[in-house]
C-alpha positions as CSV (number, residue, x, y, z in Angstrom):
1,M,-0.3,-0.1,0.1
2,T,1.4,3.3,-1.0
3,P,1.4,6.3,1.1
4,A,-1.3,8.1,-1.0
5,E,-3.6,5.6,-0.9
6,R,-2.7,5.0,2.9
7,G,-3.5,8.8,3.5
8,Y,-6.9,8.6,1.4
9,R,-8.0,5.6,3.6
10,R,-7.3,7.2,6.8
11,M,-9.7,10.4,5.7
12,L,-12.4,8.0,4.8
13,R,-12.3,6.4,8.0
14,L,-14.6,9.5,8.9
15,L,-17.5,7.9,6.9
16,P,-19.8,5.8,8.9
17,A,-18.8,2.0,8.6
18,E,-21.4,0.2,6.1
19,F,-21.1,3.2,3.7
20,R,-17.4,3.0,3.8
21,H,-17.6,-1.0,3.2
22,D,-19.6,-0.5,0.0
23,W,-18.1,2.5,-1.9
24,E,-13.9,2.3,0.0
25,E,-12.5,0.5,-2.9
26,D,-14.2,2.7,-5.3
27,M,-13.4,5.7,-4.0
28,V,-9.8,4.7,-3.4
29,N,-9.3,3.8,-7.3
30,A,-10.9,6.9,-8.1
31,Y,-8.6,9.0,-5.9
32,L,-5.2,7.1,-7.4
33,E,-6.2,7.6,-10.5
34,R,-5.6,11.5,-10.7
35,A,-4.0,11.6,-7.3
36,E,-1.1,13.7,-7.9
37,E,0.8,14.6,-4.5
38,G,0.9,11.8,-1.6
39,R,-1.8,12.8,0.3
40,P,-5.2,14.2,0.1
41,T,-5.7,18.0,-1.0
42,A,-7.7,20.3,1.7
43,G,-10.5,20.3,-1.0
44,E,-10.6,16.4,-0.9
45,R,-10.0,16.3,2.4
46,L,-13.4,18.8,2.8
47,S,-15.6,17.1,0.4
48,I,-14.6,13.8,3.0
49,V,-16.1,15.0,5.6
50,A,-18.8,17.2,4.4
51,L,-20.1,13.5,2.8
52,A,-19.3,12.3,6.1
53,I,-21.6,14.3,7.4
54,R,-24.6,14.1,5.1
55,T,-24.5,10.5,5.3
56,R,-24.8,10.8,9.2
57,L,-27.7,13.1,9.0
58,H,-29.5,11.0,6.5
59,R,-29.2,8.3,7.3
60,G,-32.2,6.1,9.1
61,H,-32.7,6.4,12.9
62,A,-33.7,4.0,15.2
63,S,-35.1,5.9,17.6
64,A,-37.4,9.3,17.9
65,R,-34.4,10.6,19.6
66,G,-32.3,10.1,17.1
67,E,-34.9,11.4,14.2
68,L,-35.5,14.9,16.8
69,L,-31.8,15.2,16.9
70,S,-31.0,14.7,13.3
71,R,-34.6,17.4,12.7
72,A,-32.6,20.0,15.4
73,V,-29.1,19.8,13.3
74,H,-31.5,20.6,10.5
75,A,-33.1,23.0,11.6
76,F,-29.9,24.8,13.1
77,A,-28.0,24.6,10.0
78,L,-30.7,26.2,7.9
79,T,-31.1,29.1,10.6
80,A,-27.4,29.8,10.4
81,L,-27.3,29.7,6.0
82,L,-30.3,31.7,6.9
83,Y,-28.7,34.0,8.6
84,Q,-25.5,34.6,6.6
85,S,-27.4,35.1,3.3
86,V,-29.1,38.0,4.9
87,A,-26.0,39.4,6.8
88,T,-24.2,38.8,3.1
89,C,-27.1,40.8,1.8
90,N,-26.8,43.5,4.2
91,S,-22.9,44.0,3.3
């Protein structure tokens, strides 16, 4: 295993295990086909973090508490986005 592959697999550990089990090999192969450096770039890292957050928020919830927490996080994110949009328009 090359250092680039090792670094990318380390970043993919942020993803949920079931998602990683289904997609890890495809994602690593796609990365290695276009990798120029020995480790993931900042943009690729941010993309993996965003994917990890999205997959964790959108998977099925085993309890009512999990569903409520997910809705609260979504509401907070939308409120923050609305605030940023309004603040940008007023600038």
